[in-house]
C-alpha positions in Angstrom: 0.0 0.0 0.0 2.9 2.3 0.8 4.3 1.8 -2.7 1.0 2.7 -4.3 0.7 5.9 -2.3 4.3 6.8 -3.2 3.6 6.1 -7.0 0.5 8.3 -6.9 2.4 11.2 -5.3 5.0 10.9 -8.0 2.4 11.0 -10.6 0.9 14.1 -9.1 4.3 15.8 -8.9 5.0 14.9 -12.6 1.6 16.4 -13.6 2.4 19.5 -11.9 5.8 19.9 -13.6 4.2 19.1 -17.0 1.5 21.8 -16.4 4.2 24.3 -15.4 6.3 23.6 -18.4 3.4 23.9 -20.7 2.5 27.3 -19.1 6.0 28.4 -19.6 6.0 27.4 -23.2 2.8 29.2 -23.8 4.2 32.4 -22.2 7.2 32.1 -24.2 5.1 31.9 -27.4 3.2 35.0 -26.3 6.5 36.9 -25.7 7.7 35.9 -29.1 4.7 37.4 -31.0 5.4 41.1 -31.5 2.4 43.4 -31.2 1.8 46.0 -34.0 2.6 48.8 -31.6 6.1 47.5 -30.6 8.3 50.2 -29.1 11.7 51.4 -30.0 14.3 48.7 -31.0 11.7 46.0 -31.2 10.9 46.3 -27.4 7.3 45.7 -26.5 5.3 46.2 -23.3 4.0 42.9 -21.9 1.7 42.6 -19.0 1.5 39.5 -16.8 -1.9 38.9 -15.4 -2.1 36.3 -12.6 
């Protein structure tokens, strides 16, 4: 029974890591898309909404 609980916890941890990586990739994609009103030298204002 202890092994089963340990496996379930590991699966939960990996799911959290996968979700965090997915969110990071999505955020990176959003930053790579330049808005039409980009500032000087290609800089753009980005807002993070949590």
